[in-house]
C-alpha positions in Angstrom: 0.1 0.1 0.0 2.7 2.1 0.8 4.3 2.3 -2.9 0.9 3.3 -4.4 0.7 6.2 -2.0 3.9 7.2 -2.6 3.3 6.7 -6.4 0.2 9.0 -6.2 1.9 11.7 -4.0 5.1 11.8 -6.1 2.8 12.7 -8.9 1.5 15.5 -6.9 4.9 17.1 -5.8 6.1 17.1 -9.4 3.0 18.9 -10.5 3.9 21.3 -7.6 7.8 21.8 -8.3 7.2 21.8 -12.0 4.3 24.5 -11.9 5.0 26.2 -8.7 1.1 26.2 -8.1 -1.3 23.8 -6.0 -2.8 21.4 -8.2 -6.0 21.8 -6.2 -6.1 25.2 -7.1 -6.6 24.5 -11.1 -10.3 25.0 -12.1 -12.2 22.5 -14.1 -12.3 24.4 -17.1 -14.3 22.1 -19.3 -15.7 18.9 -17.2 -15.1 16.8 -14.4 -12.7 13.9 -15.6 -14.4 10.8 -16.6 -14.0 7.1 -17.8 -14.5 7.2 -21.6 -16.6 4.1 -21.7 -18.9 4.5 -18.6 -18.9 7.9 -18.3 -18.4 8.1 -14.6 -16.8 11.0 -13.0 -13.5 10.3 -11.4 -13.5 11.2 -7.8 -11.2 12.5 -4.7 -7.4 12.0 -5.6 -8.3 10.9 -9.2 -10.4 13.7 -10.0 -7.7 16.1 -8.6 -4.9 14.3 -10.5 -6.5 13.9 -13.7 -7.9 17.7 -13.8 -4.2 18.8 -13.1 -3.3 17.9 -16.6 -3.4 20.0 -19.6 -5.5 17.8 -21.9 -8.9 19.4 -23.0 -10.6 16.2 -23.5 -12.0 15.0 -19.9 -12.2 11.5 -21.3 -10.0 8.4 -19.7 -9.4 4.9 -20.2 -7.4 2.4 -19.7 -5.0 0.5 -22.3 -7.1 -2.4 -22.0 -10.2 -0.3 -22.8 -8.5 1.4 -25.6 -8.0 -2.0 -27.2 -11.7 -2.8 -26.6 -12.6 0.4 -28.5 -10.6 -1.0 -31.4 -8.0 1.7 -31.0 -4.4 2.0 -29.3 -2.4 4.3 -27.1 0.3 6.4 -29.5 3.8 5.2 -28.8 5.8 7.2 -26.5 2.6 8.3 -24.7 2.9 8.4 -20.7 0.2 7.3 -18.7 -1.1 8.7 -15.4 -1.1 6.9 -12.3 -4.5 6.6 -10.0 -5.9 4.7 -7.8 -8.7 2.0 -7.3 -10.3 1.3 -4.0 -11.7 -2.1 -3.1 -14.0 -3.1 -0.3 -14.2 -6.7 1.0 -17.9 -7.5 0.9 -17.8 -9.6 3.8 -18.8 -12.7 2.3 -15.7 -14.8 3.1 -15.2 -16.3 6.5 -12.6 -13.6 7.3 -12.3 -11.7 10.7 -13.5 -8.2 11.0 -10.7 -6.4 10.4 -10.2 -8.3 7.2 -13.6 -7.5 6.0 -13.7 -3.8 6.6 -10.3 -3.1 5.5 -9.9 -1.4 1.9 -7.5 -2.8 -0.7 -5.8 0.1 -2.7 -3.6 -0.2 -5.8 -2.4 1.9 -8.4 -3.5 1.6 -12.2 -2.6 3.4 -15.4 -5.1 5.5 -17.4 -4.5 7.6 -20.7 -6.5 10.4 -22.2 -8.1 10.0 -25.2 -6.0 12.8 -26.9 -3.0 10.1 -26.2 -5.1 7.5 -28.1 -5.7 6.9 -32.0 -8.7 4.9 -33.6 -10.9 5.0 -30.6 -14.2 5.9 -32.7 -15.4 8.1 -30.0 -17.7 11.3 -30.7 -16.4 14.7 -30.3 -16.1 15.9 -26.7 -19.3 17.2 -25.6 -18.0 19.8 -23.6 -19.7 20.6 -20.2 -21.4 24.3 -20.6 -20.0 26.3 -17.7 -22.7 28.2 -15.8 -22.9 31.6 -17.4 -23.6 32.4 -13.2 -21.2 30.7 -11.2 -21.7 33.0 -8.7 -25.5 32.3 -8.5 -24.8 28.5 -8.5 -22.4 29.0 -5.7 -25.2 30.9 -3.7 -27.8 28.0 -4.4 -25.0 25.6 -3.1 -24.5 27.1 0.2 -28.6 27.8 0.8 -28.8 23.8 0.0 -26.6 22.8 2.5 -29.2 21.0 4.7 -28.4 21.7 8.4 -25.9 24.1 7.6 -24.0 25.9 10.5 -24.8 29.7 11.1 -22.9 32.0 8.9 -22.0 35.3 10.3 -20.7 38.2 8.7 -18.2 41.2 10.1 -14.8 41.1 11.9 -11.6 40.6 10.0 -11.0 36.6 10.0 -12.9 33.8 8.3 -13.1 31.1 10.8 -15.3 28.1 12.0 -16.2 27.6 15.4 -17.2 24.1 16.4 -18.5 24.7 19.9 -21.0 27.3 18.4 -21.1 25.4 15.1 -20.9 29.3 13.4 -19.1 30.1 10.6 -17.6 33.8 10.7 -17.0 35.7 7.7 -15.7 39.2 6.9 -18.3 41.3 5.0 -18.6 40.2 1.6 -17.8 43.5 0.1 -14.5 43.2 1.8 -13.2 40.7 -0.7 -11.5 41.5 -4.0 -14.0 39.3 -5.8 -17.2 37.5 -5.2 -15.2 34.2 -6.4 -12.7 35.0 -3.7 -15.6 35.4 -1.0 -17.0 32.1 -2.1 -13.5 30.0 -1.9 -13.3 31.3 1.5 -16.5 30.5 2.5 -16.3 27.0 1.0 -13.3 26.5 3.0 -14.7 27.2 6.4 -18.0 25.3 5.2 -15.8 22.3 4.7 -14.5 22.5 8.3 -18.0 22.6 9.6 -18.7 19.2 8.1 -16.2 17.7 10.6 -18.5 18.4 13.5 -19.7 15.9 15.7 -23.2 15.9 14.4 -22.0 16.1 10.8 -18.9 13.5 9.9 -17.0 13.8 13.1 -13.6 14.2 11.8 -10.7 14.4 14.7 -9.6 17.7 13.2 -12.7 19.1 14.4 -14.2 17.3 16.8 -10.8 16.9 18.9 -8.6 20.1 20.3 -5.6 20.5 17.5 -2.6 22.5 17.7 -1.2 25.3 15.1 1.2 23.4 12.9 0.5 19.7 14.4 -0.3 16.7 12.0 -3.8 16.8 12.8 -4.0 20.8 11.7 -2.3 20.0 8.6 -4.7 17.1 7.3 -7.8 19.1 8.8 -6.6 22.2 6.6 -5.8 20.0 3.5 -9.2 18.5 3.6 -10.7 21.9 3.6 -8.3 23.0 0.9 -9.4 20.0 -1.3 -13.2 20.3 -0.6 -13.4 23.7 -1.3 -11.7 23.4 -4.5 -14.2 20.3 -5.3 -17.2 22.9 -4.2 -15.5 25.6 -6.8 -15.7 23.1 -9.6 -19.0 22.3 -9.0 -20.3 25.8 -9.6 -17.9 26.8 -12.2 -15.8 29.3 -9.8 -12.2 29.9 -11.0 -10.3 29.2 -7.8 -6.6 29.9 -9.0 -5.8 32.3 -6.2 -2.1 33.6 -6.1 -0.4 32.4 -3.1 3.2 32.9 -1.8 5.8 30.7 -2.3 6.2 29.9 1.2 2.8 28.9 1.5 3.5 26.5 -1.6 6.4 25.3 -0.1 4.7 24.8 3.5 2.7 22.3 1.4 5.0 20.6 -0.5 7.2 19.9 2.6 4.0 18.4 4.4 3.4 16.0 1.5 7.1 15.0 1.4 7.1 14.3 5.0 3.7 12.2 4.9 3.0 10.3 1.6 -0.2 9.4 2.8 -1.6 12.8 3.1 -2.8 14.0 -0.1 -4.6 10.4 -0.8 -6.5 10.5 2.5 -7.4 14.1 2.4 -8.5 13.8 -1.1 -11.2 11.3 0.1 -12.1 13.2 3.1 -12.6 16.3 1.0 -14.5 14.6 -1.5 -16.8 13.1 1.3 -17.0 16.6 2.8 -18.3 18.4 -0.3 -20.6 15.5 -0.8 -22.4 16.0 2.6 -22.8 20.1 1.5 -24.1 18.9 -1.7 -26.4 16.5 0.2 -25.0 13.2 -1.5 -25.3 11.3 1.9 
């Protein structure tokens, strides 16, 4: 399992070192990455990795799937490594731990732009909402059982004890997109409350720069990125070199961090979107 985490994390680290930006701060400008045959969107860490590439077409497939379509991968093309999680259905007479432990492995996919002879129809580009901020307002309004949102003051934060999100006034932000990106970050934190997803980074005391703090902050960053993508909000906000280096160092220290945080961030975004 460690090799899978290392493979995926190294891809993220390489993206950061090459571009000096965080991959989760790149918007889905066409559509969510999806399997070319089933049409099923990729989620969590897989969506993050595939969306960070420079391909216009959002469709991906394996080597075998390309052959099934009568095509092939062009010579010299490089695959992207993503993860596949499998859960034991408990049909075997295993002990409880074996039944619930997931199996994770890396597998290779290619973009359809790397292939020939697939016979697929032209890309069906997802039309981005002409009013992404209106979509964002609808998303916030649709958060069932949401914490109270209070405006005023100079900081943005989620207070678990009061189940309250505090935000500066919207007009103090440089743009509506920046306001929603910040609010989305705090709302993702709120999903960790005991009456929601009960994440230790929210329900238990944590300390600045601790491992728990880093995990919860990354969950919030990734979850907010998924919410921004859902609305068509551009979340490519400029970050200082020190901020980028901080995350780069954190990923190098813990090769499981990005994979685990992406899964939790996706689950948190799903909670806000009502996908229980």
